[in-house]
Each structure stands twice: as structure tokens, then as C-alpha cells.
N, C-alpha and C positions, 0 to 999 in steps of 0.2 A: 505492498499501501505505499510508504515511502517514497520507495521507487516513480510510480503515479504522482503521483504530489511533484516530485522534481522535475519529471517530464512537463509537467501542465505550468510549471512555474516558469521552467524555461521558454516554454513556448509563448507565455503571455509575455515574458521581456523581451523574445524580438518581433512580435507584434508592435508591442509598445515601443520600440525600438524604430521598427520601421516607418509607423506613424510619427512617430518625432522627427524624422530626416524628412518624410515625403513631402507633408501638409504643409510648410516654411516654402520648400520649394516651392510645387505645386502652386501656392500663393501667390511667392513674388513673381512668378512667371507669368502667371496670369493677369496680373495686374501692370507687369510690362505691355504686355502683348494691347491691352487697352488701353494704358495710355500711348503707345505707338500708331495705335490705327486711327485714336483719336487725332493726338498733335504730329503726326508723322515723324517722330524721332525713334532715338533707339535706345530705349531705357531696356529693354529685355533681356543683355545680356549682365549690363549692372547688378540690375534688379533679380536675376537669377544667383549669383555669387552671392548678394545679400541674403538666401535665402538659403543658398547652402553653408553658410557660413551660422546662420542663423539654427538651421537643424543639425548640426557641427554641433553645436554651443548647445545643443538640447540633449542631444546625447550623453556629451559631455556629464553635463548634470545629473540625468538619468544613474548613467555606470556608477558616475560615486559615491550615490545616493545607494547605489547597490551594491557596491566593494562595501560601504559605510555600515552596512544593515548585516554584511556576511562576517566583518570582522566583530562585532559588537555579537553578534550569536556566538562565535567560535570564543569569546572571551567567558560569556556565561556559560556557554557548558564545564570552562574551566575550574 
């Protein structure tokens, strides 16, 4: 039973990381396309890069929290 919890927890973490990465990229790219069509500019690439940076930041924060939680659990078991 413990194995199943571990697998489900890992799948949930992978899904969460994917969402944290894809949402900012998609939103910023969409915003860039809308701005480009309306004003005939080239904001897609800078906004895509901004979305990618925001996604990496979100993943970093999430993984930092996961590792801190694991370290806390290890410390409590001792």
C-alpha cells in the first residue's frame, strides 16, 4: 500500500510541475500573439521567454518546497 501512495504522489508531482511550467508559457505566448495582431509588433518572442522564466521559477519554488518537506520527514523519523 505504501508503494501505491508513493507512485500516486510522484504522478501528482509530475503533473503539478508540468502545469507550473506550461501555464505561464502558454499565457505569455497568447498575450504576445494578441498584442502582435493588434499593434503589428513582435512581442511574441520576449513574452515567450518571460513565460519560460516564470515557469522555471515556479518549478524551482515547487521543487524547493518538496525537498524541504522530504528533509523534514527524514528528520522526524530519526
